[in-house]
C-alpha positions as CSV (number, residue, x, y, z in Angstrom):
1,M,49.1,116.5,64.3
2,F,49.9,113.0,65.7
3,R,51.5,112.0,62.4
4,T,54.0,114.8,62.5
5,E,55.1,113.9,66.1
6,K,55.6,110.3,65.1
7,Q,57.7,111.3,62.1
8,I,60.0,113.4,64.4
9,L,60.2,110.7,67.2
10,I,61.4,107.8,65.1
11,P,64.6,109.4,63.8
12,C,65.5,110.5,67.3
13,I,65.2,107.0,68.7
14,L,67.4,105.6,65.9
15,L,70.0,108.3,66.6
16,L,70.0,107.4,70.3
17,V,70.5,103.7,69.6
18,L,73.5,104.5,67.4
19,V,75.1,106.6,70.1
20,L,74.7,103.9,72.8
21,T,76.1,101.2,70.5
22,A,79.2,103.3,69.9
23,L,79.7,103.9,73.6
24,L,79.4,100.2,74.5
25,T,81.6,98.9,71.7
26,G,84.1,101.7,71.8
27,C,83.5,102.0,68.0
28,G,85.8,99.0,67.5
29,S,88.8,100.4,69.2
30,R,90.5,99.7,72.7
31,D,91.1,102.4,75.2
32,S,94.8,103.1,75.3
33,N,94.6,103.2,79.1
34,S,93.5,99.6,79.5
35,G,95.1,96.1,79.5
36,S,94.2,92.5,80.2
37,F,94.9,89.9,82.9
38,R,95.2,86.1,82.6
39,S,95.8,83.4,85.2
40,R,94.9,79.9,86.2
41,L,93.1,78.9,89.5
42,I,94.3,75.8,91.4
43,D,93.6,74.3,94.8
44,E,96.2,73.3,97.5
45,K,96.7,70.0,95.6
46,G,97.4,71.7,92.3
47,D,94.1,70.7,90.7
48,A,92.2,73.1,88.5
49,I,89.3,75.0,90.0
50,V,86.4,75.3,87.5
51,N,83.6,77.8,87.3
52,A,85.0,80.4,89.7
53,K,83.6,83.9,89.3
54,C,86.4,86.4,88.4
55,F,86.3,90.2,88.1
56,S,88.1,93.4,89.0
57,L,86.9,95.9,91.6
58,F,87.7,98.6,89.1
59,A,85.9,97.0,86.2
60,E,83.0,95.2,87.7
61,D,81.0,95.1,84.4
62,E,83.4,92.4,83.1
63,I,82.7,89.1,84.8
64,V,84.3,85.8,83.6
65,Y,84.4,82.2,84.9
66,S,87.3,79.9,85.0
67,G,87.4,77.1,82.5
68,L,88.0,73.4,82.7
69,D,91.7,73.9,83.1
70,G,91.1,76.6,85.8
71,S,92.2,79.5,83.4
72,F,90.4,82.8,83.0
73,R,91.1,86.1,81.2
74,L,89.9,89.6,82.0
75,S,90.3,91.6,78.8
76,E,89.3,95.2,79.7
77,L,91.0,96.4,82.9
78,P,92.1,99.9,83.7
79,A,95.9,100.4,83.7
80,G,97.4,100.4,87.2
81,L,96.9,98.4,90.4
82,N,93.8,96.2,90.2
83,N,92.1,94.1,92.9
84,I,91.0,90.9,91.2
85,I,88.1,89.3,93.1
86,I,87.7,85.5,92.8
87,Q,84.6,83.8,94.2
88,H,83.7,80.1,94.4
89,D,81.1,78.4,96.6
90,E,83.7,75.9,97.9
91,Y,86.7,78.2,98.4
92,A,87.4,81.3,100.5
93,L,87.0,84.6,98.9
94,E,90.3,85.6,97.2
95,Q,91.4,89.2,96.6
96,Y,94.5,89.3,94.4
97,Q,96.3,92.5,93.6
98,A,97.8,92.8,90.1
99,E,99.6,95.6,88.2
100,V,98.0,95.9,84.7
101,K,100.0,97.8,82.1
102,S,98.4,99.7,79.2
103,D,98.0,97.8,76.0
104,Q,99.7,94.7,77.6
105,E,98.5,91.4,79.1
106,T,99.6,90.6,82.6
107,V,100.1,86.9,83.1
108,V,100.2,85.1,86.5
109,D,101.0,81.4,86.2
110,F,98.5,80.4,88.9
111,I,96.5,81.6,91.9
112,K,95.9,79.1,94.7
113,L,92.6,79.2,96.6
114,D,92.0,78.1,100.1
115,K,89.0,75.9,101.0
116,L,86.1,77.8,102.4
117,N,86.4,76.3,105.9
118,A,90.1,77.2,106.2
119,S,91.0,79.9,108.8
120,S,91.0,83.5,107.5
121,R,94.4,84.5,106.4
122,I,94.5,87.6,108.6
123,S,91.9,87.7,111.4
124,K,91.1,89.2,114.7
125,V,92.9,92.5,114.1
126,K,92.6,94.5,117.3
127,V,93.9,97.8,118.7
128,G,95.1,97.4,122.3
129,T,96.4,100.1,124.6
130,I,96.6,103.5,122.9
131,A,99.0,106.1,124.4
132,S,100.1,109.4,123.1
133,T,103.0,108.0,121.1
134,T,102.4,104.3,121.0
135,V,99.8,101.7,120.2
136,E,99.5,98.0,120.7
137,I,98.2,96.0,117.7
138,T,97.4,92.2,117.8
139,W,96.2,89.9,115.1
140,K,96.2,86.2,114.0
141,T,97.2,84.5,110.8
142,Y,96.1,81.1,109.5
143,K,99.7,79.8,109.7
144,D,103.1,81.0,111.0
145,L,103.9,84.2,109.0
146,C,106.0,87.4,109.2
147,C,103.8,90.3,108.6
148,N,104.1,94.0,107.8
149,I,102.1,96.9,109.3
150,H,101.6,99.7,106.9
151,Y,100.5,102.9,108.8
152,G,100.2,106.6,108.4
153,T,97.8,109.6,108.8
154,T,95.9,108.7,105.7
155,S,94.7,105.5,104.0
156,G,97.7,105.8,101.7
157,Y,99.8,104.9,104.8
158,G,103.4,105.9,103.9
159,S,105.3,104.0,106.7
160,Y,105.6,100.4,107.5
161,V,107.3,98.1,110.1
162,S,108.1,94.4,109.7
163,E,108.1,91.5,112.2
164,E,111.3,89.5,112.8
165,R,109.9,86.1,113.6
166,P,107.0,84.1,112.1
167,S,104.0,83.3,114.3
168,Q,100.3,82.7,114.1
169,T,99.5,85.0,117.1
170,H,101.0,88.4,116.6
171,Y,101.7,91.4,118.8
172,Y,103.4,94.7,117.8
173,L,104.0,97.9,119.6
174,L,104.0,100.9,117.2
175,T,106.2,103.7,118.6
176,G,107.1,107.2,117.5
177,L,103.5,108.4,116.9
178,K,102.2,111.9,117.3
179,P,99.8,112.7,120.2
180,E,96.1,113.4,119.4
181,T,96.5,112.1,115.8
182,V,94.3,109.8,113.8
183,Y,96.3,107.0,112.2
184,H,95.3,104.4,109.6
185,F,96.9,100.9,109.3
186,K,96.6,97.6,107.7
187,V,98.4,94.2,108.2
188,Q,100.0,92.7,105.1
189,Y,102.2,89.8,104.1
190,L,103.7,88.0,101.1
191,D,103.2,84.3,100.6
192,E,105.8,81.9,99.2
193,Y,104.8,82.8,95.7
194,A,105.2,86.6,96.4
195,N,101.4,87.0,96.4
196,S,100.4,89.9,98.6
197,Y,97.5,89.7,101.2
198,S,96.2,92.5,103.3
199,S,93.7,93.1,106.0
200,Y,91.0,95.8,105.9
201,D,91.9,99.3,106.8
202,Y,91.8,100.1,110.5
203,S,92.2,103.4,112.4
204,F,92.9,104.7,115.9
205,R,93.5,108.1,117.6
206,T,96.5,108.6,119.9
207,T,95.8,110.2,123.3
208,S,96.8,113.5,124.7
209,G,98.3,112.1,127.9
210,D,100.7,109.2,127.8
211,A,99.4,106.4,130.0
212,P,102.3,104.1,130.9
213,S,102.7,100.6,129.6
214,K,101.3,97.8,131.8
215,P,103.6,95.6,133.8
216,L,105.0,92.6,131.9
217,T,104.0,89.9,134.4
218,V,102.2,89.3,137.7
219,A,102.3,86.2,139.9
220,L,101.7,85.0,143.4
221,T,104.7,83.7,145.4
222,D,104.5,80.7,147.8
223,M,102.2,81.7,150.7
224,T,103.9,81.6,154.1
225,E,101.3,83.1,156.4
226,L,97.6,82.5,156.9
227,G,95.6,85.3,155.3
228,V,98.6,86.9,153.6
229,V,99.1,86.8,149.8
230,N,102.3,88.1,148.3
231,V,101.9,89.6,144.8
232,K,105.0,90.0,142.6
233,W,105.3,91.7,139.2
234,T,107.8,92.7,136.5
235,A,108.1,96.4,135.7
236,P,106.9,97.5,132.2
237,V,109.3,98.3,129.4
238,P,109.8,101.2,128.9
239,A,109.2,102.3,132.5
240,L,110.6,105.9,132.3
241,S,107.3,107.6,133.2
242,V,106.3,105.0,135.8
243,V,106.3,106.3,139.4
244,G,104.4,103.5,141.1
245,Y,101.8,100.7,141.0
246,N,98.3,99.9,142.2
247,I,97.2,96.3,143.2
248,Y,93.7,94.9,142.6
249,R,92.0,91.8,143.9
250,Q,89.0,90.0,142.4
251,V,87.3,87.1,144.2
252,K,85.8,84.7,141.6
253,G,82.4,86.1,140.5
254,G,83.0,89.5,142.1
255,E,84.3,93.0,141.1
256,W,87.9,94.3,141.1
257,V,88.8,95.9,144.4
258,K,91.9,98.1,144.9
259,V,94.0,96.6,147.7
260,N,96.6,99.3,148.4
261,G,95.8,102.7,149.8
262,N,98.5,104.9,148.3
263,V,100.4,104.3,145.1
264,I,103.2,101.8,145.7
265,T,106.4,103.8,144.9
266,G,110.2,103.5,145.2
267,G,110.8,100.9,142.6
268,V,109.0,98.2,144.6
269,T,107.7,95.2,142.6
270,S,106.0,93.1,145.3
271,Y,103.2,93.6,147.8
272,N,101.7,91.7,150.7
273,D,97.9,91.6,150.7
274,I,97.3,91.2,154.5
275,E,93.5,91.2,154.1
276,A,93.2,88.3,151.7
277,Q,90.2,86.1,152.1
278,T,91.0,82.4,152.5
279,G,89.2,79.4,151.1
280,V,88.2,81.2,147.9
281,F,89.3,81.5,144.3
282,C,90.7,84.9,143.4
283,R,93.0,86.6,141.0
284,Y,95.3,89.7,141.3
285,A,96.1,92.5,138.8
286,V,98.7,95.3,138.8
287,T,98.6,98.6,137.0
288,A,101.5,101.0,136.4
289,V,100.9,104.7,137.4
290,N,102.7,107.7,135.9
291,N,103.5,111.1,137.4
292,Q,100.2,112.5,136.1
293,G,98.2,109.8,138.0
294,A,97.3,107.9,134.8
295,E,97.0,104.1,135.1
296,S,98.0,101.6,132.6
297,E,95.9,98.6,131.5
298,K,95.8,95.8,134.1
299,I,98.1,92.9,133.9
300,I,96.0,90.1,135.3
301,G,97.3,86.9,137.0
302,D,95.9,83.4,137.0
303,L,92.9,82.3,139.0
304,T,94.3,81.0,142.3
305,F,92.8,79.2,145.3
306,V,93.9,80.8,148.6
307,P,94.2,78.0,151.2
308,G,93.3,78.4,154.9
309,V,89.9,78.5,156.5
310,V,86.9,78.2,154.1
311,K,84.4,80.8,155.5
312,N,81.5,80.2,153.1
313,D,80.0,77.3,151.2
314,I,82.0,76.6,148.0
315,T,81.9,74.4,145.0
316,I,85.1,73.3,143.2
317,K,84.4,72.7,139.6
318,K,86.4,70.8,137.0
319,S,87.0,74.1,135.2
320,D,88.7,75.4,138.3
321,S,91.4,72.7,138.0
322,P,94.1,72.3,138.9
323,V,93.5,73.7,142.4
324,K,97.0,74.2,143.9
325,L,97.3,73.9,147.7
326,F,100.4,75.3,149.3
327,A,99.0,75.0,152.9
328,D,96.2,73.4,154.9
329,L,92.6,73.6,153.8
330,I,90.3,73.9,156.8
331,I,86.5,73.5,156.5
332,P,84.9,74.7,159.8
333,M,81.6,73.7,161.2
334,G,78.6,75.0,159.3
335,V,80.5,75.2,156.0
336,N,80.1,72.8,153.1
337,M,82.6,72.2,150.3
338,K,81.6,70.3,147.3
339,V,84.1,69.0,144.7
340,E,82.7,68.1,141.3
341,A,83.7,65.2,139.1
342,G,86.9,65.6,137.1
343,S,88.4,68.2,139.5
344,E,92.1,68.0,140.4
345,F,94.0,69.1,143.4
346,Q,97.8,69.6,143.1
347,I,99.4,69.6,146.6
348,S,102.7,71.2,147.6
349,E,105.2,69.0,149.5
350,K,105.4,71.6,152.3
351,D,102.8,73.3,154.5
352,S,103.6,77.0,154.1
353,F,101.6,77.9,157.2
354,K,103.1,75.1,159.3
355,A,99.8,74.5,161.0
356,G,97.3,71.6,161.6
357,F,98.1,68.1,162.9
358,D,101.1,67.8,160.6
359,E,103.0,71.1,160.6
360,N,105.3,69.9,157.8
361,R,102.7,68.7,155.3
362,V,99.5,70.0,153.7
363,E,96.3,68.4,154.9
364,I,92.6,68.9,154.4
365,L,90.8,69.2,157.8
366,V,87.0,68.8,157.8
367,H,84.9,70.0,160.7
368,G,81.9,70.9,158.6
369,S,81.2,68.8,155.5
370,L,83.1,67.7,152.4
371,T,81.5,66.2,149.4
372,V,84.0,64.7,147.0
373,D,81.6,63.7,144.1
374,G,83.7,62.0,141.5
375,T,82.6,59.3,139.1
376,S,84.3,56.2,137.8
377,D,84.9,58.0,134.5
378,E,85.9,61.3,136.0
379,P,87.4,60.8,139.5
380,V,88.5,63.6,141.7
381,V,92.3,63.5,141.7
382,F,94.7,64.5,144.6
383,S,98.3,64.5,143.3
384,P,101.7,66.1,144.1
385,L,102.2,69.7,142.8
386,D,105.8,69.1,141.9
387,S,105.5,65.5,140.6
388,S,107.2,64.2,143.6
389,G,107.4,60.4,143.9
390,R,107.6,60.5,147.7
391,R,105.3,58.2,149.7
392,D,104.9,60.9,152.4
393,H,104.2,63.9,150.2
394,W,101.1,65.2,152.0
395,A,98.9,64.4,155.0
396,G,95.6,63.4,153.4
397,I,92.0,64.1,154.2
398,N,90.9,64.1,157.8
399,I,87.1,64.2,158.5
400,L,86.7,65.1,162.2
401,S,82.9,65.8,162.6
402,S,79.5,65.2,161.2
403,I,77.6,67.5,163.5
404,T,76.8,70.2,160.9
405,G,77.0,67.9,157.8
406,I,77.7,64.4,156.6
407,S,80.9,64.1,154.5
408,S,81.3,61.7,151.6
409,V,84.4,60.8,149.6
410,R,83.4,59.0,146.4
411,N,85.5,58.1,143.4
412,A,88.7,59.8,144.2
413,N,92.3,59.0,143.3
414,I,94.8,59.8,146.1
415,F,98.6,59.5,145.9
416,G,101.5,59.9,148.2
417,C,100.1,60.3,151.7
418,N,102.0,60.2,154.9
419,G,99.8,58.5,157.5
420,F,96.3,57.7,156.3
421,A,95.1,59.1,152.9
422,V,91.5,59.4,154.4
423,S,90.8,59.5,158.1
424,I,87.2,59.5,159.4
425,N,86.6,60.3,163.0
426,S,83.0,61.3,162.9
427,E,79.7,59.6,163.7
428,K,78.8,59.1,160.0
429,A,80.4,59.4,156.6
430,Y,80.3,57.7,153.2
431,V,83.3,56.2,151.4
432,S,83.4,54.4,148.0
433,G,85.3,54.1,144.8
434,L,88.7,55.2,146.2
435,T,92.0,54.4,144.6
436,I,94.8,55.0,147.0
437,K,98.3,54.3,145.9
438,H,101.9,54.8,147.0
439,S,101.1,56.0,150.5
440,V,102.1,55.0,154.0
441,C,98.5,54.1,155.0
442,G,95.1,53.9,153.3
443,V,91.8,54.5,155.1
444,R,91.2,54.9,158.9
445,L,87.8,54.6,160.5
446,E,87.7,55.7,164.1
447,N,84.7,56.0,166.5
448,V,82.1,55.9,163.6
449,K,78.8,55.4,165.4
450,E,76.7,54.4,162.4
451,R,77.2,51.9,159.6
452,I,79.9,52.8,157.2
453,D,80.7,50.9,154.0
454,I,84.1,51.0,152.3
455,S,83.1,49.7,148.9
456,D,84.7,49.4,145.4
457,C,88.0,50.6,146.6
458,I,91.6,49.9,145.4
459,F,94.6,50.1,147.7
460,D,98.0,49.5,146.1
461,D,101.6,50.0,147.2
462,I,100.7,50.8,150.8
463,A,103.7,50.6,153.2
464,S,101.7,49.9,156.3
465,V,97.9,49.3,156.8
466,A,95.4,49.6,154.0
467,V,92.3,49.7,156.1
468,S,92.3,50.5,159.9
469,I,89.0,50.1,161.9
470,N,89.0,51.4,165.5
471,K,86.0,51.2,167.8
472,C,83.4,51.5,165.0
473,F,79.8,50.3,165.5
474,H,79.3,48.7,162.1
475,A,82.1,48.8,159.5
476,V,81.9,47.0,156.2
477,L,84.7,46.4,153.6
478,V,83.2,45.1,150.5
479,D,84.0,44.6,146.8
480,S,87.5,46.0,147.2
481,K,91.1,45.0,146.3
482,I,94.2,45.4,148.4
483,T,97.6,44.7,146.8
484,N,101.2,45.1,147.6
485,T,100.6,46.3,151.2
486,G,102.1,45.6,154.6
487,I,98.8,44.7,156.4
488,G,95.4,44.5,154.7
489,V,92.9,45.1,157.4
490,E,93.6,45.9,161.1
491,N,90.7,46.0,163.5
492,Y,90.5,47.0,167.2
493,T,87.5,47.3,169.5
494,D,86.7,47.1,173.2
495,S,83.1,46.3,172.7
496,A,81.6,42.9,171.8
497,F,78.8,44.7,170.0
498,D,81.0,46.4,167.4
499,Q,80.6,44.7,164.0
500,T,83.2,44.2,161.3
501,F,82.4,42.7,158.0
502,V,84.8,41.8,155.1
503,R,83.0,40.6,152.0
504,R,84.0,39.9,148.4
505,T,87.4,41.4,148.8
506,D,90.9,40.3,147.6
507,I,93.9,41.0,149.8
508,Y,97.5,40.6,148.8
509,T,100.0,41.6,151.5
510,N,103.6,41.3,152.5
511,D,102.8,40.6,156.2
512,T,99.3,39.9,157.4
513,G,95.9,39.9,155.6
514,I,93.6,40.6,158.4
515,R,94.4,41.0,162.1
516,G,93.2,42.5,165.3
517,V,90.8,42.4,168.2
518,F,87.2,41.8,167.1
519,G,83.8,42.1,168.8
520,N,81.4,40.6,166.3
521,S,83.1,39.9,162.9
522,T,82.2,38.2,159.7
523,I,84.8,37.5,157.0
524,V,83.2,35.8,153.9
525,N,84.1,35.3,150.3
526,T,87.5,36.9,150.8
527,L,90.8,35.9,149.2
528,I,94.0,36.5,151.2
529,V,97.4,35.9,149.8
530,S,100.0,36.7,152.5
531,P,102.7,35.2,154.7
532,N,100.2,35.3,157.6
533,G,96.5,35.1,156.6
534,I,94.1,35.9,159.4
535,N,95.1,36.6,163.0
536,Y,92.5,37.0,165.6
537,K,94.3,38.5,168.6
538,N,91.1,38.4,170.7
539,I,87.4,37.8,170.2
540,L,85.2,39.6,172.6
541,K,81.8,38.1,171.7
542,P,81.6,34.8,173.5
543,D,78.7,33.1,171.8
544,G,80.2,32.2,168.4
545,G,79.1,35.3,166.5
546,N,82.4,35.6,164.8
547,V,82.6,33.7,161.5
548,V,85.2,33.0,158.8
549,D,83.3,31.4,155.9
550,H,83.9,30.6,152.3
551,C,87.4,32.2,152.2
552,T,90.5,31.2,150.4
553,V,93.8,31.8,152.3
554,D,97.2,31.2,150.6
555,A,99.7,31.7,153.4
556,N,102.5,30.3,155.5
557,N,100.2,30.4,158.5
558,A,96.7,30.6,157.3
559,L,94.6,31.2,160.5
560,I,95.9,32.1,163.9
561,I,93.5,32.5,166.8
562,D,95.0,33.8,170.1
563,T,91.8,33.4,172.1
564,G,88.1,33.5,171.7
565,N,85.2,31.6,170.0
566,L,85.4,31.6,166.2
567,N,83.3,29.7,163.7
568,V,85.5,28.5,160.9
569,R,83.9,26.6,158.0
570,N,83.8,26.1,154.2
571,N,87.3,27.6,153.7
572,I,90.3,26.7,151.7
573,F,93.5,27.1,153.7
574,V,96.4,26.4,151.4
575,N,100.1,27.0,150.7
576,T,100.4,26.7,147.0
577,A,104.2,26.2,147.3
578,S,103.4,23.2,149.6
579,S,105.9,24.6,152.1
580,G,103.5,26.2,154.6
581,N,104.0,26.1,158.4
582,I,100.6,25.6,160.1
583,G,97.1,25.7,158.6
584,I,95.0,26.6,161.7
585,T,96.7,27.6,165.0
586,Y,94.7,28.0,168.3
587,K,96.8,29.4,171.1
588,D,94.5,29.5,174.2
589,D,95.2,26.5,176.4
590,L,91.8,26.6,178.0
591,Y,90.0,25.5,174.8
592,Y,90.7,22.9,172.1
593,P,88.1,23.7,169.4
594,S,87.2,21.6,166.4
595,Y,86.8,23.1,162.9
596,N,84.8,21.3,160.1
597,Y,84.2,21.6,156.4
598,N,87.6,23.2,155.5
599,D,90.3,22.1,153.1
600,I,93.8,22.4,154.6
601,Y,96.6,21.6,152.2
602,G,100.3,22.3,151.7
603,F,101.3,22.8,155.4
604,W,103.9,21.1,157.6
605,K,101.1,20.7,160.1
606,A,97.4,21.1,159.3
607,S,96.6,22.4,162.8
608,Q,98.0,23.1,166.2
609,G,96.0,23.5,169.4
610,C,92.7,22.5,167.8
611,F,91.0,19.6,166.1
612,I,90.5,19.3,162.4
613,G,87.0,17.8,162.2
614,T,86.1,14.7,160.4
615,D,84.3,16.7,157.7
616,S,87.5,18.6,156.8
617,I,89.8,17.4,154.0
618,E,93.4,17.7,152.9
619,L,93.2,17.9,149.1
620,D,95.0,19.9,146.4
621,P,92.4,22.6,145.5
622,C,93.3,22.4,141.8
623,F,93.1,26.2,141.2
624,V,92.9,27.5,137.6
625,G,96.3,29.1,138.1
626,G,98.0,31.0,135.2
627,S,99.6,34.4,135.3
628,P,98.2,36.4,137.0
629,F,97.3,33.5,139.2
630,S,93.6,32.7,139.5
631,Y,92.3,31.1,142.7
632,E,89.1,30.0,141.1
633,L,88.6,26.2,141.2
634,S,89.2,24.3,138.0
635,E,86.4,22.2,136.5
636,T,88.0,19.0,137.9
637,S,88.5,20.2,141.4
638,L,86.8,18.0,144.1
639,L,86.4,21.1,146.2
640,R,83.4,22.2,144.1
641,I,81.2,19.8,146.1
642,N,82.8,19.8,149.6
643,D,81.3,22.6,151.6
644,E,78.7,21.8,154.3
645,F,76.0,22.1,151.6
646,R,77.9,19.9,149.2
647,L,78.7,22.9,147.1
648,E,81.9,24.9,146.4
649,L,84.4,25.7,149.1
650,G,86.4,28.9,149.3
651,R,86.4,32.5,147.9
652,Y,84.0,31.8,145.0
653,G,81.5,29.6,146.8
654,D,78.0,30.7,147.8
655,T,77.9,31.7,151.5
656,R,74.6,31.6,153.4
657,L,75.7,34.6,155.5
């Protein structure tokens, strides 16, 4: 029994093998409906691409690899349009469409592949607003190209439109569509070698009711009234079905809120939001409305800071920049504003609200607390909105109180201020790292009741006073530089207990370095280059608490004392042009003081109204010089051993104070 079954099974197996062999080999003959395709693969430099996998989507059983010269050949492809797929680990997937003719070989000279990390040829294809007869289509290409959109009610398409101008970012409004209809489309282009590239197939369905197109633009006009924001927009094209508009407001981080009650009609394209919140970031949007009440997509404006009174704590971030101020910014008591490093304020040359201390200029008025928290690498910048070069562009920062919070202004660049760039009239505040340029005045301290240090600041191109100190308990200017200004430091007090310190500061002025009425002052390790160096109008403390020590003053009149008791020692008073007027002048006829351990050189008279003590000298300081001029003493200068401790005189000597 088993033998008989075996005898029957063996011939059947042999017959099956012969049939399969015939099918696979085609019995030695080629199908008359097939052809071949040959090409060569190169990169963007024209070099051959080796070992790329090549096959047709319609004949996936035949896979070949490109040779050493980049060439490959597919021998058995169905006649007609073939999608040739080319894969390589280092290059982007390539899909090449080729027409293969029966019993013929199609030859393409070369196919160029893009590197794998190159941008997709056609990407981010999106369907935008869909209406009953129109649709918005957007996409991107890896370089500037003119594309075609093939579209129709089937994936065979049947219609196409072409762009007129090349671009990388594309937008097209397809029109003339049928309502409630499913459409297919793809994006396609030809490269410079007439190679065709297409996106995938996409589809959409037109609506039954025609929502209008959205307005073309939306913007805010200059604000002219506190709490009122004017929104202006451009009507959509086409606008035949549009009967009106709706306005929406969104405070940063919040939801969209409709502003208008009824639809805005009558061809109006602007609206005043009279309930706008001030002191916040917000954006506005506008929609078009048709006669069926359907709304278009929102056209959304830029994020904008609304000036005026800040009603809640707020943080200005670098990402919010630039913050444009068209009117005063007011921080009331109990409210804190923080400005992070790298933030920028751009300030209009006119105060739209015509309010504040200066009705013509924008100013920042602080009754609560302001924290400007820049860094040396990323300062906070206050600059003109319209790139004006005017010195009196805006009215600066005015800190008026510290009752509900202590303000600080650190590492800020301020330009073009009328009056003082920073005014502090509060009991306490912090100031450091300021750079104030091309302004009328720099910093004013007034009635500050606790110690305040102005440190690491730069004042340049200041028309009047760089630093003004008025009735402050303990003010310190340290490690700063003042250049190209009228007056460096001006001090006034009516109390002998008010202290003023100037340390390690360089002052270059066109008029006077330091002047004023002082209670208890110390000026040490300071360089002053000015027509008039230091001018003490009055000294209120009678017991010699006022000191000028280890300073270098290059001036026509180095030190002028109208009246009072001043300790002057270890200084260099010089006129480097050797054409100075008087070194030290004392004007009060009731006294005839003596000043020791100073070098006074280059003046017509070393002193007037006072004695030059026996320990003072008249020697050329022998500065290092150069350009820019260095007032450090050269190695050979005798002033290196001539202070009261037989050490160095002047700005760079060691003070004991």
